[in-house]
C-alpha atoms as an extended CHARMM CRD file, in Angstrom:
* protein
*
       105  EXT
         1         1  MET       CA            -17.4130000000       13.4820000000        3.0240000000  PROA      1               0.0000000000
         2         2  LYS       CA            -14.1130000000       15.3470000000        2.9610000000  PROA      2               0.0000000000
         3         3  GLN       CA            -13.6650000000       17.8130000000        5.8080000000  PROA      3               0.0000000000
         4         4  ASN       CA            -12.1670000000       21.2570000000        5.3900000000  PROA      4               0.0000000000
         5         5  LYS       CA             -8.9240000000       21.2570000000        7.4230000000  PROA      5               0.0000000000
         6         6  ASP       CA             -8.4600000000       24.9960000000        8.0450000000  PROA      6               0.0000000000
         7         7  ARG       CA             -6.8580000000       24.7820000000       11.5430000000  PROA      7               0.0000000000
         8         8  ALA       CA             -3.1560000000       24.1210000000       12.1130000000  PROA      8               0.0000000000
         9         9  PHE       CA             -0.6660000000       23.4290000000       14.9630000000  PROA      9               0.0000000000
        10        10  THR       CA              2.9520000000       24.1570000000       14.6810000000  PROA      10              0.0000000000
        11        11  VAL       CA              4.9040000000       21.3050000000       16.2280000000  PROA      11              0.0000000000
        12        12  ARG       CA              8.6330000000       20.9490000000       16.4000000000  PROA      12              0.0000000000
        13        13  PHE       CA             10.5200000000       17.7080000000       16.4290000000  PROA      13              0.0000000000
        14        14  THR       CA             14.1210000000       16.5710000000       16.9860000000  PROA      14              0.0000000000
        15        15  PRO       CA             15.8110000000       15.3410000000       13.8510000000  PROA      15              0.0000000000
        16        16  GLU       CA             15.4390000000       11.8320000000       15.1980000000  PROA      16              0.0000000000
        17        17  GLN       CA             11.7100000000       12.1890000000       15.8960000000  PROA      17              0.0000000000
        18        18  PHE       CA             11.1410000000       13.8240000000       12.4670000000  PROA      18              0.0000000000
        19        19  GLN       CA             12.9040000000       10.9750000000       10.7280000000  PROA      19              0.0000000000
        20        20  TYR       CA             10.9750000000        8.3590000000       12.7460000000  PROA      20              0.0000000000
        21        21  ILE       CA              7.6380000000        9.9160000000       11.9540000000  PROA      21              0.0000000000
        22        22  ASN       CA              8.5180000000       10.1450000000        8.2770000000  PROA      22              0.0000000000
        23        23  GLU       CA              9.6250000000        6.4940000000        8.1600000000  PROA      23              0.0000000000
        24        24  GLN       CA              6.5420000000        5.2140000000       10.0610000000  PROA      24              0.0000000000
        25        25  ALA       CA              4.1700000000        7.3000000000        7.8470000000  PROA      25              0.0000000000
        26        26  GLU       CA              5.9260000000        5.8660000000        4.7450000000  PROA      26              0.0000000000
        27        27  VAL       CA              5.6900000000        2.3070000000        6.0060000000  PROA      27              0.0000000000
        28        28  ALA       CA              1.9570000000        2.8700000000        6.7510000000  PROA      28              0.0000000000
        29        29  MET       CA              1.6370000000        4.4320000000        3.2630000000  PROA      29              0.0000000000
        30        30  MET       CA              0.2330000000        7.7260000000        4.8140000000  PROA      30              0.0000000000
        31        31  THR       CA              1.3960000000       11.2310000000        4.5790000000  PROA      31              0.0000000000
        32        32  PRO       CA              3.1820000000       12.4920000000        7.8190000000  PROA      32              0.0000000000
        33        33  SER       CA              0.2230000000       14.7990000000        8.4030000000  PROA      33              0.0000000000
        34        34  ASN       CA             -2.2370000000       11.9360000000        8.2580000000  PROA      34              0.0000000000
        35        35  TYR       CA             -0.0360000000        9.6550000000       10.3410000000  PROA      35              0.0000000000
        36        36  ILE       CA              0.2950000000       12.3000000000       13.0970000000  PROA      36              0.0000000000
        37        37  ARG       CA             -3.4110000000       13.0930000000       12.9260000000  PROA      37              0.0000000000
        38        38  ALA       CA             -4.3820000000        9.3470000000       13.2650000000  PROA      38              0.0000000000
        39        39  ALA       CA             -1.9430000000        8.9100000000       16.1680000000  PROA      39              0.0000000000
        40        40  ALA       CA             -3.1560000000       12.0710000000       17.9060000000  PROA      40              0.0000000000
        41        41  MET       CA             -6.7850000000       11.1250000000       17.5590000000  PROA      41              0.0000000000
        42        42  HSD       CA             -6.0890000000        7.7270000000       19.1230000000  PROA      42              0.0000000000
        43        43  SER       CA             -6.9520000000        6.0360000000       15.8690000000  PROA      43              0.0000000000
        44        44  LYS       CA             -5.5410000000        2.5970000000       15.3480000000  PROA      44              0.0000000000
        45        45  VAL       CA             -2.4100000000        3.0090000000       13.2610000000  PROA      45              0.0000000000
        46        46  ASN       CA             -1.5040000000       -0.5350000000       12.0940000000  PROA      46              0.0000000000
        47        47  VAL       CA              1.8740000000       -1.0500000000       10.6090000000  PROA      47              0.0000000000
        48        48  LEU       CA              1.8610000000       -4.7980000000       10.1910000000  PROA      48              0.0000000000
        49        49  LEU       CA              3.9600000000       -4.9300000000        7.0140000000  PROA      49              0.0000000000
        50        50  ASP       CA              5.9010000000       -2.5780000000        4.8720000000  PROA      50              0.0000000000
        51        51  GLY       CA              3.1720000000       -1.3960000000        2.3780000000  PROA      51              0.0000000000
        52        52  ASN       CA              5.7230000000       -0.3470000000       -0.1940000000  PROA      52              0.0000000000
        53        53  ALA       CA              7.3640000000       -3.8860000000       -0.0960000000  PROA      53              0.0000000000
        54        54  ILE       CA              3.9170000000       -5.4440000000       -0.4890000000  PROA      54              0.0000000000
        55        55  ALA       CA              3.1360000000       -3.2340000000       -3.4640000000  PROA      55              0.0000000000
        56        56  LYS       CA              6.3620000000       -4.1040000000       -5.0850000000  PROA      56              0.0000000000
        57        57  GLU       CA              5.8250000000       -7.7430000000       -4.6660000000  PROA      57              0.0000000000
        58        58  LEU       CA              2.3080000000       -7.5800000000       -5.9620000000  PROA      58              0.0000000000
        59        59  ASN       CA              3.5880000000       -5.6670000000       -9.0080000000  PROA      59              0.0000000000
        60        60  ALA       CA              6.3570000000       -8.2770000000       -9.5130000000  PROA      60              0.0000000000
        61        61  ILE       CA              3.7800000000      -11.1270000000       -9.4270000000  PROA      61              0.0000000000
        62        62  GLY       CA              1.6580000000       -9.2430000000      -11.8920000000  PROA      62              0.0000000000
        63        63  ARG       CA              4.5480000000       -8.7340000000      -14.2550000000  PROA      63              0.0000000000
        64        64  ASN       CA              5.4520000000      -12.4640000000      -14.1070000000  PROA      64              0.0000000000
        65        65  LEU       CA              1.8380000000      -13.3880000000      -14.8960000000  PROA      65              0.0000000000
        66        66  ASN       CA              1.7980000000      -10.9720000000      -17.8260000000  PROA      66              0.0000000000
        67        67  GLN       CA              5.0370000000      -12.5280000000      -19.1790000000  PROA      67              0.0000000000
        68        68  LEU       CA              3.5960000000      -16.0310000000      -18.8280000000  PROA      68              0.0000000000
        69        69  THR       CA              0.4060000000      -14.9230000000      -20.5720000000  PROA      69              0.0000000000
        70        70  THR       CA              2.4000000000      -13.3350000000      -23.4270000000  PROA      70              0.0000000000
        71        71  LEU       CA              4.4730000000      -16.5490000000      -23.8490000000  PROA      71              0.0000000000
        72        72  ALA       CA              1.3170000000      -18.6390000000      -23.8600000000  PROA      72              0.0000000000
        73        73  ASN       CA             -0.2880000000      -16.3860000000      -26.4510000000  PROA      73              0.0000000000
        74        74  MET       CA              2.8630000000      -16.6640000000      -28.5770000000  PROA      74              0.0000000000
        75        75  GLY       CA              2.6810000000      -20.4420000000      -28.4400000000  PROA      75              0.0000000000
        76        76  LYS       CA              6.0920000000      -20.7660000000      -26.6760000000  PROA      76              0.0000000000
        77        77  ILE       CA              4.5120000000      -22.6220000000      -23.7050000000  PROA      77              0.0000000000
        78        78  ASP       CA              1.5430000000      -24.8750000000      -23.9540000000  PROA      78              0.0000000000
        79        79  ALA       CA             -0.1650000000      -25.3560000000      -20.6170000000  PROA      79              0.0000000000
        80        80  VAL       CA             -0.6680000000      -22.3420000000      -18.4660000000  PROA      80              0.0000000000
        81        81  TYR       CA             -3.8030000000      -22.1920000000      -16.4370000000  PROA      81              0.0000000000
        82        82  LEU       CA             -3.8400000000      -18.6980000000      -15.0650000000  PROA      82              0.0000000000
        83        83  ASP       CA             -7.5720000000      -18.1530000000      -14.4210000000  PROA      83              0.0000000000
        84        84  ARG       CA             -7.4250000000      -19.1190000000      -10.7370000000  PROA      84              0.0000000000
        85        85  ILE       CA             -4.0890000000      -17.3100000000      -10.1760000000  PROA      85              0.0000000000
        86        86  HSD       CA             -5.4690000000      -14.1770000000      -11.9110000000  PROA      86              0.0000000000
        87        87  GLU       CA             -8.5800000000      -14.2320000000       -9.6680000000  PROA      87              0.0000000000
        88        88  ASP       CA             -6.4340000000      -14.6190000000       -6.5780000000  PROA      88              0.0000000000
        89        89  LEU       CA             -4.1660000000      -11.7590000000       -7.5640000000  PROA      89              0.0000000000
        90        90  GLN       CA             -7.1260000000       -9.4790000000       -8.2530000000  PROA      90              0.0000000000
        91        91  GLN       CA             -8.5020000000      -10.3330000000       -4.8250000000  PROA      91              0.0000000000
        92        92  LEU       CA             -5.1780000000       -9.4960000000       -3.2070000000  PROA      92              0.0000000000
        93        93  TYR       CA             -5.0080000000       -6.1470000000       -5.0010000000  PROA      93              0.0000000000
        94        94  ARG       CA             -8.5900000000       -5.3260000000       -3.8670000000  PROA      94              0.0000000000
        95        95  GLN       CA             -7.8220000000       -6.2230000000       -0.2150000000  PROA      95              0.0000000000
        96        96  PHE       CA             -4.4920000000       -4.3680000000       -0.2960000000  PROA      96              0.0000000000
        97        97  PHE       CA             -6.0100000000       -1.1330000000       -1.6220000000  PROA      97              0.0000000000
        98        98  GLU       CA             -8.9270000000       -1.4870000000        0.7100000000  PROA      98              0.0000000000
        99        99  ILE       CA             -6.5730000000       -1.6280000000        3.6470000000  PROA      99              0.0000000000
       100       100  ILE       CA             -4.5840000000        1.3990000000        2.2880000000  PROA      100             0.0000000000
       101       101  SER       CA             -7.7190000000        3.4410000000        1.7690000000  PROA      101             0.0000000000
       102       102  ARG       CA             -8.8990000000        2.7010000000        5.4110000000  PROA      102             0.0000000000
       103       103  GLU       CA             -5.4560000000        3.7860000000        6.7310000000  PROA      103             0.0000000000
       104       104  VAL       CA             -5.4060000000        7.0800000000        4.8510000000  PROA      104             0.0000000000
       105       105  ARG       CA             -8.8240000000        8.1350000000        6.0810000000  PROA      105             0.0000000000
């Protein structure tokens, strides 16, 4: 259930603090507000890997698989067994977006 956030604090930061919070929020794939809220509520804010880099890599893998599939369908390559790879990639995407959705809450 989504809560109505009708209360606000005004907080001032130095330029360095502001930049750091923005960078950490981006790495955690959270808005700065959600990042600050999670940190203030003593929630666990895990920044294990750069989420944007992971997303880019997953997209690149997906593009490569699509290119291989297209080449196989065109008959330009004969033996491509992508079923297992496709299943693994789908599982990675599911896990990645599950982690992201937990972090944003």
